[in-house]
N, C-alpha and C positions, 0 to 999 in steps of 0.2 A: 610664415614662410621665411626661409633663410636665403641669402644671396651669396654665391661664391664667385669671386672675381679672380681670374688667373689667366695666364697665357698658354700654359701647357698642362695637360693631364696625362700621366703616363702610368703604366702598370708598375707594380713593385718589382725590384730586382729579383730575377729568378722565375718570374711568372710570365707567361705568354698571353694572358687573357686579361682584358680590362672590362669589367661589368658595370653598366650604368643602369640603375634602377633595380628593382627586385620583382618577385612574382606578383606583387600587389600593384605594380606600376602598369597602368593601361596605356598611357600616352607619353611620349617624349616629343615636345614641340620646339620648333625653331621660331625665333622672333621673326616678324615680317621683315623681309629684306636680307635675312641671313642665308648663307648657302653652305651646303655640305661639299667637301672636296674629297677626293681619293676614295669614292664609293663606286661600286660597279654600276654600269648603266647598260641599257639595251642597245649597245653599239657593237659592231657596226650595224647600220640599217640602211635600207635603200628602197626606192619606190620610183616607178615611171609608168606613165600612160602612153598608149599608142598615139603618136603625133598626127598621123594621117592614116586613112583607111588603107589596109594592106590586102591585096587580092591573094587568096589561097587557091592553088590549083585543086580542082575537084578531087576528092578522095586521096589526097596526098598529105602526109604529115609534114608540116612546114614550120620552120623557126620563125617566131614573131620578132621583128626587128624594129628599131626606131621608137623605142619606148622612152621618149625624151620629154614628153609633155609633163609639166608639174614634177619634174625629176628632183628627188632628194637622194643624197649620197653622203653619208657621214665619213666615209673613209676613202673616197675617190676610187671605189672598187667596182662601180657599175657603169658600163659604157653605153647604156641605153638598149643593150641587147643581152649582155652577159654580166652576171655578178661573179666576181672571183673573190673567194675568201682570203682576206689579207693575212700576211705572215703574223703568226702569234695569236690569231683570232679563231682558231678551231673551237668547236663546241656544238651545243644544240642550238638550232635555228628554227624559228617559225617562218615558213615560206608560203606564199599565196599567189596563184596566177588566176586571172580572170580573162575569159575569152568571150566576147559578145559578137555573134555572127549576124550578117545581114544578107538575106536571100532576096531582098525586095527587087533588085534590078534584074534578077534572072528567073522570074516567074513566081516568086513567093512560095516555093515548093521545097523547102529545106527538109532533109531527113535526119541529119546528125550534126551535132556540134560537140567536139571533144577537145578538152584542154589537157595539156601534159606538162608536168615539171620534169626537166632533165637535169641530171647531175653528171658532169664529165662526159657529156654526149650520149647518155643513156637514160631511158625513162625510169623515173622513180615513183611516180604516182600519176594517175589520170582520173578524170571525171567526164561523164558523157550525158548528153540529153539527146533522146532519139524519139522521133515521131514515126508512125507507120503511114503508108500512102493509102491505106484502106479508107474509103469514104472521103478522100481529099483532105485528110488530117495532116497538113504540112505546116512548116514553120515559115514565118516571114523573118523572124530573128530569134535568137536564143542566147541566154547568158549562162555560162558554165564556170563554176569556181572550183579550183583544185587547191588543196591546202594540207599542211601537216607539219609535224615536228620531225626534224632530221638531224643526224649527227653529221657534221661537216668538218673537214680538215683544211688547213691552210693550202691554198692552191686549187681547191675544188671549184668548179664552175657550175653555175645555175642558169638555166634558160627556160623560156616559155615556148611551147610548140602548140600548134592548132591543127585540127583536122575538120574540114567542112565537106558535107556531101548533100547533093540535092537531086531531085528526080530527073530533071531534064539535061543534066550533064554540064551545066554552066559553072563558072568559077565564082563563088561567093566571096565576101570580104569580111575581115575582122574590123569591127568598128573603132574609129578613133575615139579617144576620151572615155571609152567604155571597156577597153582591153588594157590590162595592167599586170605588172609583176612587182612583188614586194617581198621583203623579208627583214628579219632582225635577229640578233643573237639574244638568247635567253639568259637572264641573270641566274647563276647557280649558286 
């Protein structure tokens, strides 16, 4: 094994490509404690869980707010309700919204839980769990996850909305610590 010690490796004049290794190289390893700089990362990223239960008016699509528990925000672009794509950070993003409903305090007779991802105030994707009322098949609670890859531009906004419906007309809640919104930019 040979050892090369240097401060800088650069491509030759007139070339825009620097190749390390060849087709027989299977691994390029860094020594323990070494770091790579100037490489792309999955940023910006954001995450937040619902800090306290939020009552959702029956059969009404409602914005989920106060997603501030365990909040992560690499670009100061998430205010606990809305993520705004930072300037210069447009691209493909993985987004995920989780809505956990609780119908326990209103008769344990839930029919539908729907979670929505909104972009710039309009639905871009939804997911639904529905029970029929036949034979008493109702929900006490339900978790619905909506996710996908989306093209986003600087200034686009992302929000989580929920829709809860139950048999007796009461207002169910989105559960704290089990309702969340997250996303991150994909490395291309």
